[in-house]
N, C-alpha and C positions, 0 to 999 in steps of 0.2 A: 560413527554412522555417516553413511555418504549423503552428502548435501543434495545430490542428484535424486536419490530416492526420497528424500524428505519433501522435496518441492514438485514431484511429478504430479501435475494436475491440480495442485494446490491453489487456493485463492491467494493472490499476493497483491501488495500495494507499494507503489514507489512514489515518493514525493521528491520534487526538485525545485530548486531556485530557478524561475524563469518568469518571463514577462507576463503580466496579467493586469488588465485594467479595464475600466469602463471607457467605451469609445463613444459616449454620447448617447442620443436617443433616436429611435426610428418611429415609424408611425405606429408600431406595434408594441413598443416598449423600450426599456434600457438595454443597451448592447454590451455585452461583456465578451472580451476577446483575450485569449492567452494560450500557453502551451502547457499541456499536461505531461508532456515528455519531450526530451531533446535527443537528437541522434548523435551517435559516436562521441559522447561526452562520458568518459569513466567516472563512476561514483563508487564509494564503498558501501557495502552492505554488512551490517553487524560490525562495523569498525574495520572492515577488511580482513585479510589474513592475520593470524591462522584461524581464528574462530569463524570468521566471514569470508567475504570475497569482493573483488573489484568487478564491476558490471558495466556493461555498455548495451544500449539499444540499437539494433541494426536499422538502416534506413528503409528496409522492406519489411520490418517486424509487424506492421500494422496493415499491409496490403490486402491480405486475404479476409481478415475479419472486417475491414471497412467496406470490401466488396460485397460482403454479405449482409449489409445494412444492419448493423448491430442495434440493439435496443438498450440504451442505458440512460442513467440520469445524471444531472448535474447536482451535487450535494455540497454541504459544508461538512468538512472533516469526516466524510464518508458516513454520514448518519443524518437522520431527519427527513423530513419531506423533501420531494424534488423541487428544485428552482426551475429546472427545464428537462426535457426529455427528447431523444432523438425521434421516437414514434410519434410525437405530436408536432413535430418540425420546428420546435423551439430551441432545439440544441443540434448543432452541426459540427461534425468532425471531419477533418482532412489532414493531409500531410504535405509539407513543403520541404525545403532543403534543410531547415532548422529543426522540425520535430512534428509532434502531434498537435495540430492547431484546434483550438477550442472556440466557437462562436456561439452564444447564447442570446436569446432575447428574453429578458426578465420582465416581469410584471411589477411596475412600480407600487401598486397596491399590496402586493404580497408582504405580509410583515416580516418575513425571513429576509427578502430583499432589502426592506427598509433598514432593517439591523444590520445587513452586510455593507451597504453602500457607503456609510461613512467611515467604516473601518477601512475600506479599500481606498477611499479618497484621502484618507490621512496617511496611507502607507502602512497601516498596521496589518494588514493582510494583503499579500501580493504573491503568494505562491500557490502552486497546484500539484495535484497528485492524481494518479489514475490507479484503478482496481482491474486485475487481469488474471488470467490463467495461462499457462504455457502448455500447449498440446504436446504430444509425444513427437520428439525430434525437433521441438521449437527452440531448444537452447543448445549452446555448445560450449563445453567446458574444457580447460586445459587439464593436464595430466594430474596435477595435485589439487585440482578443484579451488584454486585461488583466483581464477578468473572465469567469467562467464559472460557469453554473448547472447542476447535475446534476438534471436532470428525470426520468429513468429509468436505472437500472443494473440490470445482471444479476449475481447473486451466485451462480448455480448452478456447482457445481464449484470454488468459490473457498473462502474461509475467513473466520472472524473469530478474531483472536489477541489474547491477552494479551501486551503489548509492553513493552519496557524504557522507551522514551520516545515521547511523542506528538508531538513536533515534527519538523520537516522531512520531510513525508510524500514517500515516493519510489514511483516507478512503473517497470515494466520499461522504458518509453521513456526513463528517465533515462540508460540506457547509450547509447542512440541519440544523445541530445542531448550527452551528455559526449564522445563520441567525435568528434561533428561539430565541437564547439568546439575540441577538441584538434587536429584536422586543421587548422583555420584558423591554428593557432600564434599566436593573438592574445593578448597578454599580459593585457589588460583582460578579454577572455573568461574566460582561465584563472583570473584572481583571482575572478571571479564564481562561477566552477564550484567552486573550493575552498570558497567560503563557503556555496553552496547545495546541493552534492551530497554524499551520503554518501562517506567516504573509500575505501570498498571499490570504488566505482563508478569513481572516478578512477585508482585503482591499476590496475584492469582495463583502462582505456583506455591507460594508460602501458605496460603489459606488451604489449597488442596492438600498439602503435605500435613498441616495441622488436623484437618478433618479426618484424613485417613489414619493418623497415628491415634487420634481420640477413639476412632472406631475400633482399632486393634488393641485398645486398652493401653495405649502408650508405649508398647513394646517395640514398634518398628522404628527403625532409623533411616531407612530408605524407602522409595517407592518407585514403582515402575511407571514408565510413561503411560502404558495402558491404563493402569489403575487410576492415575491422577487425572487423565483425560475423561475417564468415566465419571469421576466426581464433578469435573467441570461441565458435564453433559455434552461433550464435544464427540 
């Protein structure tokens, strides 16, 4: 299955090792600054080829979406209540020569901020991630789909997040691909999946397979992606 087709318009996330820190206080609250993405710095997705690919973010990838004043939140690990938001003016995004720069004013009375600050001060959490979609024509692939260049992304209604780890970037389509490989019942593919896919995704695939085989009286040895995704209510 073509990676290009899998990813067309799908929600994606990328986490990178980048600078993230509190820059003291302002009159409005704690100032957090960092980079949610870096330009022209290749990283592997799904462990790189052949199952995955190498990817870079173009320096102009955020130009259009930032010009449209996107509405997005600052989160922790892409979930929970927002720490800041562009719409309220507490979150500001911009680009420079290095990447997508994030500046947020956080409320020191916010319990989520109080939990986050000591972890960042100790260096336990110092990485960021961003959620995005790629519009039609927004990515360029080489012929064998081992390399992808993001030339335009849309971050409106997405988020930038402080994350535990910047390695092994995951996308929503990872569930699709995990289920597809599981359905093939190929041991080499499953071994690759275990190495390149978050454990939670694999576990979801296994549970879906178990539910389906149970519903079919235990006679099914494989499942289609469509059937499994239906069981996941996706």
